[in-house]
C-alpha positions as a Python dict, from the first residue, in 0.01 Angstrom:
ca = {
    (1, 'M'): (0, 0, 0),
    (2, 'L'): (279, 245, 91),
    (3, 'S'): (465, 175, -233),
    (4, 'E'): (144, 233, -435),
    (5, 'L'): (94, 564, -253),
    (6, 'T'): (456, 663, -319),
    (7, 'D'): (417, 573, -687),
    (8, 'L'): (96, 776, -707),
    (9, 'C'): (259, 1081, -544),
    (10, 'A'): (558, 1054, -779),
    (11, 'L'): (326, 1024, -1078),
    (12, 'R'): (124, 1330, -973),
    (13, 'L'): (442, 1532, -931),
    (14, 'Y'): (566, 1412, -1270),
    (15, 'N'): (231, 1492, -1432),
    (16, 'Q'): (263, 1851, -1315),
    (17, 'L'): (591, 1866, -1505),
    (18, 'M'): (472, 1672, -1815),
    (19, 'K'): (408, 1908, -2101),
    (20, 'L'): (127, 1832, -2347),
    (21, 'S'): (80, 1992, -2687),
    (22, 'T'): (-159, 1945, -2977),
    (23, 'T'): (119, 2073, -3207),
    (24, 'D'): (436, 1890, -3307),
    (25, 'F'): (654, 2113, -3088),
    (26, 'I'): (678, 2262, -2739),
    (27, 'T'): (730, 2637, -2754),
    (28, 'G'): (1077, 2737, -2639),
    (29, 'K'): (1200, 2377, -2613),
    (30, 'E'): (1398, 2151, -2844),
    (31, 'I'): (1288, 1791, -2894),
    (32, 'T'): (1600, 1580, -2855),
    (33, 'E'): (1449, 1234, -2894),
    (34, 'V'): (1121, 1083, -3015),
    (35, 'L'): (1026, 791, -2792),
    (36, 'G'): (714, 668, -2969),
    (37, 'V'): (337, 665, -2958),
    (38, 'V'): (168, 673, -2617),
    (39, 'R'): (-196, 619, -2544),
    (40, 'G'): (-453, 607, -2270),
    (41, 'S'): (-813, 502, -2292),
    (42, 'T'): (-1115, 438, -2081),
    (43, 'V'): (-1466, 311, -2143),
    (44, 'R'): (-1753, 465, -1956),
    (45, 'A'): (-2119, 375, -1944),
    (46, 'K'): (-2402, 606, -1860),
    (47, 'N'): (-2635, 512, -1577),
    (48, 'V'): (-3010, 511, -1520),
    (49, 'A'): (-3011, 825, -1303),
    (50, 'L'): (-2834, 1021, -1578),
    (51, 'D'): (-3074, 885, -1838),
    (52, 'I'): (-3374, 1011, -1639),
    (53, 'T'): (-3219, 1357, -1604),
    (54, 'A'): (-3126, 1359, -1973),
    (55, 'S'): (-3481, 1264, -2069),
    (56, 'F'): (-3618, 1568, -1886),
    (57, 'K'): (-3355, 1793, -2045),
    (58, 'N'): (-3450, 1650, -2384),
    (59, 'L'): (-3805, 1773, -2330),
    (60, 'V'): (-3713, 2129, -2230),
    (61, 'G'): (-3374, 2167, -2398),
    (62, 'G'): (-3041, 2279, -2258),
    (63, 'E'): (-2712, 2130, -2154),
    (64, 'V'): (-2714, 1795, -1980),
    (65, 'K'): (-2452, 1889, -1721),
    (66, 'E'): (-2429, 1538, -1578),
    (67, 'Y'): (-2317, 1402, -1917),
    (68, 'T'): (-2082, 1696, -1966),
    (69, 'K'): (-1915, 1614, -1633),
    (70, 'L'): (-1903, 1242, -1720),
    (71, 'Q'): (-1729, 1320, -2050),
    (72, 'A'): (-1484, 1565, -1887),
    (73, 'D'): (-1392, 1311, -1617),
    (74, 'T'): (-1349, 1043, -1883),
    (75, 'R'): (-1116, 1265, -2091),
    (76, 'E'): (-907, 1343, -1782),
    (77, 'Q'): (-869, 974, -1703),
    (78, 'A'): (-762, 900, -2061),
    (79, 'I'): (-505, 1184, -2041),
    (80, 'Q'): (-369, 1050, -1710),
    (81, 'R'): (-329, 703, -1859),
    (82, 'M'): (-152, 848, -2163),
    (83, 'E'): (82, 1039, -1932),
    (84, 'Q'): (152, 718, -1738),
    (85, 'D'): (242, 547, -2066),
    (86, 'A'): (480, 835, -2149),
    (87, 'L'): (630, 821, -1800),
    (88, 'R'): (716, 454, -1852),
    (89, 'L'): (915, 559, -2159),
    (90, 'G'): (1094, 838, -1971),
    (91, 'A'): (928, 1120, -2166),
    (92, 'D'): (939, 1488, -2076),
    (93, 'A'): (647, 1582, -2299),
    (94, 'I'): (380, 1453, -2533),
    (95, 'V'): (327, 1626, -2867),
    (96, 'N'): (56, 1587, -3131),
    (97, 'V'): (-200, 1500, -2861),
    (98, 'R'): (-530, 1385, -3009),
    (99, 'F'): (-858, 1241, -2884),
    (100, 'E'): (-1088, 986, -3040),
    (101, 'T'): (-1416, 850, -2923),
    (102, 'A'): (-1600, 535, -3024),
    (103, 'M'): (-1927, 375, -2929),
    (104, 'I'): (-1851, 35, -2774),
    (105, 'M'): (-2212, -67, -2717),
    (106, 'N'): (-2541, 106, -2655),
    (107, 'G'): (-2479, 342, -2365),
    (108, 'A'): (-2101, 290, -2343),
    (109, 'A'): (-1825, 483, -2518),
    (110, 'E'): (-1447, 473, -2525),
    (111, 'I'): (-1233, 784, -2517),
    (112, 'L'): (-878, 743, -2642),
    (113, 'A'): (-604, 1002, -2588),
    (114, 'Y'): (-284, 953, -2786),
    (115, 'G'): (25, 1138, -2891),
    (116, 'T'): (401, 1115, -2939),
    (117, 'A'): (625, 1089, -2633),
    (118, 'V'): (943, 1297, -2659),
    (119, 'K'): (1250, 1397, -2460),
    (120, 'L'): (1327, 1767, -2436),
}
């Protein structure tokens, strides 16, 4: 348990230092080595309580904030997993970050975050 907590603390510290970019460069930095593709994904399913709320919103219109939060949390988890993949390679940054989403089954979707791990 202590080693898991130590690893988690180290990862969080590293994540604060990990630079992400949707471009193929990090402003003001030189890429010295390309380490390869990194990825992180998660699959989330909606639940009955959200469906009921969404049904009411569908009648009156407007943002379904519960789904917005679910999607935001899902993207963050995919980013964290991508950063963990980059950390395993010893990366300082991830460039060309992209997101994809796919329907896995009715009511469940995958979000994939991917990019290129690099050393600065």
